[in-house]
ZAVEX-908297 format. One line per field, with one value per residue (C-alpha): x, y, z; residue number from 1. Coordinates in steps of 0.02 Angstrom, whole numbers, plus 50000, padded with zeros to 5 digits. Layout:
BEGIN
x	(X,...) $
y	(Y,...) $
z	(Z,...) $
n	(NUM,...) $
// end
This chain:
BEGIN
x	(49999,50074,50084,49950,49827,49875,49732,49697,49747,49610,49544,49648,49677,49833,49766,49581,49592,49699,49570,49425,49516,49564,49380,49362,49487,49353,49264,49236,49235,49415,49366,49242,49374,49506,49384,49321,49498,49552,49399,49427,49611,49572,49419,49510,49659,49543,49460,49631,49684,49520,49487,49300,49200,49056,48936,49026,49021,48836,48809,48901,48790,48637,48695,48711,48544,48457,48544,48468,48298,48301,48317,48164,48126,48148,48290,48458,48540,48687,48731,48727,48845,48962,48956,48989,49137,49214,49204,49087,49210,49357,49265,49221,49399,49466,49338,49351,49536,49532,49636,49674,49563,49407,49277,49306,49178,49095,48967,48801,48712,48555,48426,48456,48298,48309,48187,48183,48084,48171,48152,48179,48328,48279,48139,48126,48150,48074,47892,47852,47890,48004,48175,48280,48277,48433,48491,48616,48709,48867,48945,48993,49155,49291,49466,49528,49399,49281,49095,48994,48820,48685,48761,48635,48637,48533,48506,48433,48439,48355,48218,48222,48176,48323,48233,48226,48058,48076,48094,47928,47801,47636,47719,47830,47772,47840,48002,48021,48192,48240,48263,48367,48430,48518,48652,48623,48727,48860,48869,48778,48638,48538,48395,48306,48308,48327,48487,48531,48551,48648,48547,48567,48573,48444,48506,48357,48427,48583,48699,48644,48671,48846,48887,48825,48930,49084,49053,49016,48877,48761,48767,48807,48854,48732,48751,48668,48694,48738,48764,48839,48849,48876,48899,49081,49130,49151,49005,49036,48934,48971,48909,48929,48947,48920,49085,49002,48936,48989,49005,49126,49269,49164,49046,48969,49003,49173,49104,49183,49325,49401,49371,49183,49164,49094,49044,48854,48822,48675,48611,48499,48446,48261,48289,48402,48275,48134,48240,48270,48092,48138,48101,48227,48352,48410,48562,48666,48805,48902,48959,49057,49088,49230,49218,49354,49332,49278) $
y	(50001,50167,50321,50405,50266,50229,50192,50329,50294,50218,50309,50297,50389,50470,50536,50571,50759,50749,50640,50753,50909,50830,50807,50997,51027,51076,51198,51358,51469,51492,51567,51428,51300,51379,51399,51218,51150,51238,51177,50998,51003,51066,50955,50796,50844,50870,50700,50614,50700,50665,50490,50499,50341,50319,50354,50518,50571,50536,50634,50782,50769,50758,50916,51012,50947,51005,51170,51198,51141,51273,51412,51512,51692,51747,51637,51597,51454,51445,51626,51582,51435,51546,51679,51562,51480,51652,51633,51781,51895,51827,51859,52033,52070,52015,52119,52276,52322,52509,52656,52664,52817,52730,52652,52465,52347,52196,52064,52108,51970,51876,52006,52151,52201,52301,52446,52509,52672,52840,52938,53122,53168,53152,53027,52871,52696,52612,52573,52449,52572,52448,52487,52626,52782,52815,52962,52920,53061,53092,53141,53055,53123,53076,53016,53196,53248,53341,53314,53217,53292,53182,53019,52883,52776,52616,52571,52415,52330,52200,52255,52252,52066,52024,51992,52078,52119,51984,51855,51901,51936,51985,52024,52170,52306,52290,52385,52405,52471,52506,52664,52756,52929,53060,53177,53364,53496,53478,53289,53265,53146,53101,52986,52910,52727,52617,52554,52386,52232,52074,51930,51750,51709,51579,51419,51302,51224,51131,51282,51302,51118,51131,51278,51179,51030,51142,51218,51390,51510,51582,51767,51923,52081,52225,52321,52431,52393,52525,52529,52700,52755,52911,52945,52934,52837,52656,52605,52522,52389,52401,52400,52504,52414,52482,52473,52394,52236,52069,51976,52092,51966,51815,51868,51711,51779,51862,52031,52144,52263,52378,52536,52500,52494,52661,52739,52748,52885,52888,53068,53131,53299,53340,53491,53392,53250,53367,53443,53272,53211,53066,53016,53065,52990,52933,52857,52943,52890,52986,52882,52956,52862,52888,52834,52807,52875,52745) $
z	(49999,49947,50059,49951,49983,50163,50276,50402,50579,50687,50840,50998,51160,51091,50926,50964,50949,50789,50704,50752,50698,50535,50493,50498,50357,50231,50348,50247,50402,50461,50628,50668,50622,50734,50883,50871,50850,51009,51105,51045,51095,51273,51298,51245,51354,51501,51473,51464,51626,51722,51651,51688,51708,51584,51726,51766,51585,51570,51733,51652,51497,51609,51700,51536,51475,51634,51625,51453,51511,51647,51519,51463,51414,51597,51655,51575,51671,51550,51588,51773,51738,51638,51775,51921,51833,51801,51612,51590,51681,51577,51414,51478,51525,51353,51260,51368,51373,51402,51457,51643,51658,51592,51707,51728,51658,51737,51692,51610,51707,51653,51704,51587,51488,51329,51309,51487,51500,51477,51636,51679,51789,51972,51936,52041,51970,52122,52083,52226,52367,52456,52531,52604,52494,52393,52288,52150,52066,51967,51805,51640,51568,51445,51490,51489,51616,51500,51536,51409,51389,51314,51378,51424,51580,51570,51754,51839,52007,52116,52237,52426,52429,52318,52154,51984,51911,51779,51916,51995,51855,51930,52099,52053,51932,51756,51736,51924,51967,51785,51689,51559,51605,51497,51563,51560,51474,51611,51593,51758,51806,51961,52003,52153,52196,52351,52430,52352,52461,52431,52360,52302,52119,52070,52151,52136,51979,51920,51941,52122,52156,52081,52196,52345,52295,52280,52454,52378,52423,52289,52348,52252,52346,52335,52172,52044,51858,51729,51543,51505,51325,51218,51033,50986,51142,51192,51303,51471,51560,51745,51925,52079,52249,52428,52522,52674,52590,52669,52503,52413,52431,52378,52240,52167,51990,52019,51964,52096,52052,52180,52076,52076,52266,52326,52492,52519,52645,52764,52773,52912,52846,52829,52717,52598,52597,52550,52415,52339,52365,52479,52657,52793,52828,52659,52574,52442,52327,52196,52048,51905,51742,51620,51439,51310,51137,51010) $
n	(1,2,3,4,5,6,7,8,9,10,11,12,13,14,15,16,17,18,19,20,21,22,23,24,25,26,27,28,29,30,31,32,33,34,35,36,37,38,39,40,41,42,43,44,45,46,47,48,49,50,51,52,53,54,55,56,57,58,59,60,61,62,63,64,65,66,67,68,69,70,71,72,73,74,75,76,77,78,79,80,81,82,83,84,85,86,87,88,89,90,91,92,93,94,95,96,97,98,99,100,101,102,103,104,105,106,107,108,109,110,111,112,113,114,115,116,117,118,119,120,121,122,123,124,125,126,127,128,129,130,131,132,133,134,135,136,137,138,139,140,141,142,143,144,145,146,147,148,149,150,151,152,153,154,155,156,157,158,159,160,161,162,163,164,165,166,167,168,169,170,171,172,173,174,175,176,177,178,179,180,181,182,183,184,185,186,187,188,189,190,191,192,193,194,195,196,197,198,199,200,201,202,203,204,205,206,207,208,209,210,211,212,213,214,215,216,217,218,219,220,221,222,223,224,225,226,227,228,229,230,231,232,233,234,235,236,237,238,239,240,241,242,243,244,245,246,247,248,249,250,251,252,253,254,255,256,257,258,259,260,261,262,263,264,265,266,267,268,269,270,271,272,273,274,275,276,277,278,279,280,281,282,283,284,285,286,287,288,289,290,291,292,293,294) $
// end
Protein backbone atom coordinates (compact mmCIF):
# COMPACT_ATOMS: atom_id res chain seq x y z
CA UNK A 1 0.00 0.00 0.00
CA UNK A 2 1.48 3.35 -1.05
CA UNK A 3 1.67 6.42 1.17
CA UNK A 4 -0.97 8.10 -1.02
CA UNK A 5 -3.46 5.32 -0.34
CA UNK A 6 -2.47 4.59 3.27
CA UNK A 7 -5.38 3.80 5.54
CA UNK A 8 -6.08 6.60 8.02
CA UNK A 9 -5.06 5.88 11.59
CA UNK A 10 -7.79 4.39 13.72
CA UNK A 11 -9.10 6.19 16.80
CA UNK A 12 -7.01 5.95 19.96
CA UNK A 13 -6.46 7.79 23.21
CA UNK A 14 -3.33 9.41 21.82
CA UNK A 15 -4.70 10.71 18.51
CA UNK A 16 -8.36 11.39 19.29
CA UNK A 17 -8.15 15.18 18.98
CA UNK A 18 -6.02 14.97 15.81
CA UNK A 19 -8.63 12.81 14.09
CA UNK A 20 -11.53 15.06 15.07
CA UNK A 21 -9.71 18.22 13.97
CA UNK A 22 -8.70 16.59 10.67
CA UNK A 23 -12.41 16.15 9.88
CA UNK A 24 -12.76 19.95 10.00
CA UNK A 25 -10.26 20.53 7.17
CA UNK A 26 -12.91 21.51 4.64
CA UNK A 27 -14.72 23.97 6.95
CA UNK A 28 -15.29 27.18 4.95
CA UNK A 29 -15.30 29.37 8.07
CA UNK A 30 -11.69 29.81 9.23
CA UNK A 31 -12.68 31.35 12.58
CA UNK A 32 -15.15 28.55 13.36
CA UNK A 33 -12.52 25.97 12.44
CA UNK A 34 -9.91 27.58 14.69
CA UNK A 35 -12.31 27.95 17.63
CA UNK A 36 -13.57 24.35 17.45
CA UNK A 37 -10.04 23.01 17.01
CA UNK A 38 -8.95 24.76 20.20
CA UNK A 39 -12.01 23.54 22.10
CA UNK A 40 -11.45 19.96 20.92
CA UNK A 41 -7.77 20.07 21.93
CA UNK A 42 -8.56 21.32 25.44
CA UNK A 43 -11.61 19.11 25.94
CA UNK A 44 -9.80 15.93 24.90
CA UNK A 45 -6.82 16.89 27.07
CA UNK A 46 -9.15 17.37 30.05
CA UNK A 47 -10.80 13.99 29.46
CA UNK A 48 -7.39 12.29 29.29
CA UNK A 49 -6.36 13.99 32.54
CA UNK A 50 -9.60 13.31 34.42
CA UNK A 51 -10.27 9.82 33.02
CA UNK A 52 -13.99 9.99 33.78
CA UNK A 53 -16.02 6.83 34.16
CA UNK A 54 -18.86 6.37 31.69
CA UNK A 55 -21.28 7.08 34.54
CA UNK A 56 -19.50 10.35 35.34
CA UNK A 57 -19.56 11.43 31.69
CA UNK A 58 -23.28 10.71 31.42
CA UNK A 59 -23.80 12.69 34.64
CA UNK A 60 -21.99 15.63 33.03
CA UNK A 61 -24.20 15.37 29.94
CA UNK A 62 -27.25 15.17 32.18
CA UNK A 63 -26.12 18.31 34.02
CA UNK A 64 -25.79 20.25 30.76
CA UNK A 65 -29.13 18.92 29.54
CA UNK A 66 -30.87 20.08 32.70
CA UNK A 67 -29.10 23.43 32.48
CA UNK A 68 -30.64 23.95 29.04
CA UNK A 69 -34.04 22.80 30.22
CA UNK A 70 -34.00 25.47 32.96
CA UNK A 71 -33.68 28.25 30.38
CA UNK A 72 -36.70 30.25 29.24
CA UNK A 73 -37.48 33.84 28.29
CA UNK A 74 -37.06 34.95 31.92
CA UNK A 75 -34.19 32.76 33.10
CA UNK A 76 -30.84 31.92 31.49
CA UNK A 77 -29.20 29.09 33.41
CA UNK A 78 -26.26 28.89 31.00
CA UNK A 79 -25.37 32.53 31.76
CA UNK A 80 -25.45 31.64 35.46
CA UNK A 81 -23.11 28.71 34.76
CA UNK A 82 -20.76 30.93 32.77
CA UNK A 83 -20.89 33.58 35.51
CA UNK A 84 -20.22 31.22 38.42
CA UNK A 85 -17.25 29.60 36.65
CA UNK A 86 -15.68 33.01 36.04
CA UNK A 87 -15.93 32.64 32.25
CA UNK A 88 -18.24 35.63 31.80
CA UNK A 89 -15.79 37.90 33.59
CA UNK A 90 -12.86 36.54 31.56
CA UNK A 91 -14.69 37.18 28.28
CA UNK A 92 -15.59 40.65 29.56
CA UNK A 93 -11.96 41.41 30.47
CA UNK A 94 -10.68 40.30 27.05
CA UNK A 95 -13.26 42.40 25.22
CA UNK A 96 -12.97 45.52 27.37
CA UNK A 97 -9.30 46.45 27.45
CA UNK A 98 -9.37 50.19 28.03
CA UNK A 99 -7.27 53.10 29.15
CA UNK A 100 -6.52 53.28 32.84
CA UNK A 101 -8.74 56.34 33.16
CA UNK A 102 -11.86 54.60 31.83
CA UNK A 103 -14.45 53.04 34.15
CA UNK A 104 -13.87 49.32 34.53
CA UNK A 105 -16.47 46.93 33.16
CA UNK A 106 -18.09 43.92 34.76
CA UNK A 107 -20.67 41.27 33.83
CA UNK A 108 -23.97 42.14 32.19
CA UNK A 109 -25.76 39.41 34.13
CA UNK A 110 -28.88 37.53 33.05
CA UNK A 111 -31.49 40.12 34.07
CA UNK A 112 -30.90 43.05 31.74
CA UNK A 113 -34.02 44.01 29.76
CA UNK A 114 -33.84 46.02 26.56
CA UNK A 115 -36.26 48.90 26.19
CA UNK A 116 -36.34 50.19 29.75
CA UNK A 117 -38.32 53.45 29.99
CA UNK A 118 -36.55 56.77 29.55
CA UNK A 119 -36.98 58.79 32.73
CA UNK A 120 -36.40 62.43 33.58
CA UNK A 121 -33.44 63.33 35.77
CA UNK A 122 -34.42 63.04 39.42
CA UNK A 123 -37.22 60.57 38.74
CA UNK A 124 -37.45 57.41 40.83
CA UNK A 125 -36.98 53.92 39.39
CA UNK A 126 -38.54 52.26 42.46
CA UNK A 127 -42.15 51.44 41.67
CA UNK A 128 -42.96 48.99 44.49
CA UNK A 129 -42.19 51.41 47.35
CA UNK A 130 -39.92 48.95 49.16
CA UNK A 131 -36.51 49.74 50.60
CA UNK A 132 -34.40 52.52 52.09
CA UNK A 133 -34.45 55.64 49.88
CA UNK A 134 -31.31 56.30 47.88
CA UNK A 135 -30.18 59.25 45.76
CA UNK A 136 -27.68 58.38 43.02
CA UNK A 137 -25.82 61.21 41.30
CA UNK A 138 -22.66 61.84 39.37
CA UNK A 139 -21.09 62.82 36.07
CA UNK A 140 -20.14 61.12 32.81
CA UNK A 141 -16.91 62.45 31.35
CA UNK A 142 -14.16 61.52 28.92
CA UNK A 143 -10.67 60.30 29.78
CA UNK A 144 -9.43 63.90 29.78
CA UNK A 145 -12.01 64.96 32.34
CA UNK A 146 -14.36 66.82 30.01
CA UNK A 147 -18.09 66.26 30.72
CA UNK A 148 -20.15 64.33 28.18
CA UNK A 149 -23.62 65.84 27.76
CA UNK A 150 -26.30 63.61 26.27
CA UNK A 151 -24.77 60.37 27.57
CA UNK A 152 -27.28 57.67 28.49
CA UNK A 153 -27.27 55.53 31.61
CA UNK A 154 -29.33 52.35 31.42
CA UNK A 155 -29.87 51.41 35.09
CA UNK A 156 -31.34 48.32 36.77
CA UNK A 157 -31.20 46.57 40.14
CA UNK A 158 -32.93 43.99 42.33
CA UNK A 159 -35.65 45.07 44.74
CA UNK A 160 -35.56 45.05 48.53
CA UNK A 161 -36.51 41.34 48.54
CA UNK A 162 -33.53 40.46 46.37
CA UNK A 163 -35.35 39.84 43.09
CA UNK A 164 -35.45 41.54 39.70
CA UNK A 165 -38.84 42.38 38.23
CA UNK A 166 -38.50 39.66 35.56
CA UNK A 167 -38.13 37.07 38.33
CA UNK A 168 -41.47 38.05 39.88
CA UNK A 169 -43.96 38.73 37.09
CA UNK A 170 -47.28 39.72 38.60
CA UNK A 171 -45.65 40.48 41.96
CA UNK A 172 -43.40 43.39 41.03
CA UNK A 173 -44.57 46.12 38.67
CA UNK A 174 -43.20 45.78 35.14
CA UNK A 175 -39.95 47.72 34.72
CA UNK A 176 -39.57 48.10 38.47
CA UNK A 177 -36.13 49.45 39.34
CA UNK A 178 -35.21 50.09 35.71
CA UNK A 179 -34.74 53.28 33.77
CA UNK A 180 -32.68 55.13 31.19
CA UNK A 181 -31.37 58.59 32.08
CA UNK A 182 -29.63 61.20 29.93
CA UNK A 183 -26.93 63.52 31.25
CA UNK A 184 -27.54 67.26 31.17
CA UNK A 185 -25.45 69.95 29.49
CA UNK A 186 -22.80 69.58 32.20
CA UNK A 187 -22.62 65.79 31.87
CA UNK A 188 -24.43 65.30 35.17
CA UNK A 189 -27.24 62.93 36.14
CA UNK A 190 -29.22 62.03 39.22
CA UNK A 191 -32.10 59.73 40.07
CA UNK A 192 -33.86 58.21 43.04
CA UNK A 193 -33.88 54.53 43.93
CA UNK A 194 -33.46 52.33 47.01
CA UNK A 195 -30.24 51.12 48.61
CA UNK A 196 -29.38 47.75 47.05
CA UNK A 197 -29.01 44.66 49.20
CA UNK A 198 -27.03 41.49 48.63
CA UNK A 199 -29.03 38.62 47.17
CA UNK A 200 -28.69 35.02 46.05
CA UNK A 201 -28.53 34.19 42.37
CA UNK A 202 -31.14 31.57 41.38
CA UNK A 203 -29.88 28.39 43.02
CA UNK A 204 -32.84 26.03 42.73
CA UNK A 205 -31.44 24.46 39.56
CA UNK A 206 -28.33 22.61 38.38
CA UNK A 207 -26.00 25.60 38.84
CA UNK A 208 -27.16 26.02 42.43
CA UNK A 209 -26.56 22.33 43.14
CA UNK A 210 -23.09 22.61 41.63
CA UNK A 211 -22.25 25.56 43.89
CA UNK A 212 -23.47 23.59 46.92
CA UNK A 213 -21.39 20.57 45.90
CA UNK A 214 -18.34 22.84 45.61
CA UNK A 215 -18.92 24.35 49.06
CA UNK A 216 -19.68 27.77 47.56
CA UNK A 217 -22.46 30.19 48.46
CA UNK A 218 -24.79 31.69 45.81
CA UNK A 219 -24.67 35.32 46.98
CA UNK A 220 -23.88 38.46 45.04
CA UNK A 221 -22.92 41.61 46.94
CA UNK A 222 -25.35 44.52 46.70
CA UNK A 223 -24.98 46.44 43.45
CA UNK A 224 -26.63 48.63 40.85
CA UNK A 225 -26.12 47.86 37.17
CA UNK A 226 -25.25 50.51 34.57
CA UNK A 227 -24.70 50.58 30.84
CA UNK A 228 -23.23 54.00 30.10
CA UNK A 229 -23.03 55.09 26.47
CA UNK A 230 -22.50 58.20 24.35
CA UNK A 231 -22.04 58.89 20.66
CA UNK A 232 -18.38 58.69 19.70
CA UNK A 233 -17.39 56.76 22.84
CA UNK A 234 -17.00 53.13 23.83
CA UNK A 235 -19.90 52.10 26.08
CA UNK A 236 -19.25 50.45 29.42
CA UNK A 237 -21.31 47.80 31.20
CA UNK A 238 -20.56 48.01 34.88
CA UNK A 239 -21.84 48.00 38.50
CA UNK A 240 -21.41 50.07 41.61
CA UNK A 241 -21.07 48.29 44.97
CA UNK A 242 -21.59 49.66 48.51
CA UNK A 243 -18.32 49.45 50.43
CA UNK A 244 -19.98 47.89 53.50
CA UNK A 245 -21.28 44.73 51.81
CA UNK A 246 -20.22 41.40 53.40
CA UNK A 247 -19.88 39.55 50.06
CA UNK A 248 -17.46 41.85 48.24
CA UNK A 249 -14.65 39.31 48.62
CA UNK A 250 -16.71 36.27 47.58
CA UNK A 251 -19.08 37.38 44.84
CA UNK A 252 -20.61 34.23 43.32
CA UNK A 253 -19.95 35.55 39.80
CA UNK A 254 -16.54 37.24 40.40
CA UNK A 255 -17.91 40.62 39.28
CA UNK A 256 -16.36 42.91 41.92
CA UNK A 257 -13.50 45.26 41.03
CA UNK A 258 -11.97 47.58 43.60
CA UNK A 259 -12.58 50.70 41.53
CA UNK A 260 -16.33 50.01 41.50
CA UNK A 261 -16.70 49.90 45.31
CA UNK A 262 -18.12 53.21 46.54
CA UNK A 263 -19.13 54.79 49.86
CA UNK A 264 -22.90 54.96 50.35
CA UNK A 265 -23.54 57.71 52.90
CA UNK A 266 -26.52 57.76 55.28
CA UNK A 267 -27.77 61.36 55.45
CA UNK A 268 -30.02 62.60 58.24
CA UNK A 269 -31.09 65.99 56.91
CA UNK A 270 -34.80 66.78 56.58
CA UNK A 271 -34.18 69.79 54.36
CA UNK A 272 -31.98 67.82 51.95
CA UNK A 273 -34.48 64.96 51.94
CA UNK A 274 -37.31 67.32 51.03
CA UNK A 275 -35.19 68.87 48.30
CA UNK A 276 -34.61 65.45 46.75
CA UNK A 277 -38.17 64.23 47.30
CA UNK A 278 -37.25 61.32 49.58
CA UNK A 279 -37.97 60.32 53.16
CA UNK A 280 -35.48 61.28 55.86
CA UNK A 281 -32.97 59.80 56.58
CA UNK A 282 -31.81 58.64 53.16
CA UNK A 283 -28.76 57.13 51.50
CA UNK A 284 -26.68 58.88 48.85
CA UNK A 285 -23.90 57.79 46.52
CA UNK A 286 -21.94 59.72 43.92
CA UNK A 287 -20.85 57.62 40.96
CA UNK A 288 -18.85 59.12 38.09
CA UNK A 289 -18.23 57.24 34.86
CA UNK A 290 -15.38 57.76 32.41
CA UNK A 291 -15.66 56.69 28.77
CA UNK A 292 -12.90 56.13 26.23
CA UNK A 293 -13.38 57.51 22.76
CA UNK A 294 -14.44 54.93 20.19
